[in-house]
C-alpha positions, 0 to 999 in steps of 0.5 A: 500500500502506497502513502497515496492510498491511505484513506485520508490522502486518497479522499483528498486526491479525489476531491482535488480532482473534482475541484479542478474539474468543477473550476474547468466547467465554470471557466468554460461557462464563464470565461472571464470568471476568476476563481480560487479553490482548495481541497480537503479530505471532506470536500473542496472550496471554491471562491469567486463571484458565482452563485451556489446554484452555478457551483452546484450545477458545475460540480454535478457536471464535472463529476459526471464528466470525470466518471465518463473518462474525461480525466484531463479535467482533473489537471489545472494549469493554475494549480498550487501543485505547479507552484510547489513543483517550481519552487522545489526545483528552483530551490533545490538547484540553487541549494546544490549550486551553492554547496561548499566545495566549489572554489568560486565565490558565491558571487561568481556562482550566481550566474550559474544559479540563475541559469539553472534556476530558470531552467528548473522553472521551465522544466517545472511547468510540464512536471507540475502537470504530471505531478498533479496527474499522478500524485495530487489528484485521483479521478476514480470518483465512482463512489463519490457524490456531492452531499451539500454546498454551503456558501458565505460572502467574504467581501466581494466574493462568495466562498462555497464549501462543497462537501463530498461523501463516499459511498462507504461513508453513507 
């Protein structure tokens, strides 16, 4: 059993996939809409200037489309996973480049750090999408359904809490 299969993590990965798919559906319907989302083991949140009924309809459609095999909806180009991947690669490259042992001064090594960090950022773009696909999301949602949506205003936007249930939790 892998760490990704632990119930808490597996649920969060499924919810993360549905969060992304819901945002994709909302952005297809409302191309100029700016949204943010985050997932938990209980469901996910979406914030933006959108009604609860629109979020409900999009989540329902997203769940259906994921179940029908549209797994590409689980990966989103603006996901925080991409930022974490980029930051990790760039930080690791900078750290390794600055390790003791090189006789050049830190100032002399700076161009190498900048070049390799930039290369790491370029590599991180497709790598972040792969990390989402294989690590941070899971598209097997056959046993998952939307249980409830609660919405609360926060300034100019609404925060929607989408609570999900697994069939084995019923």
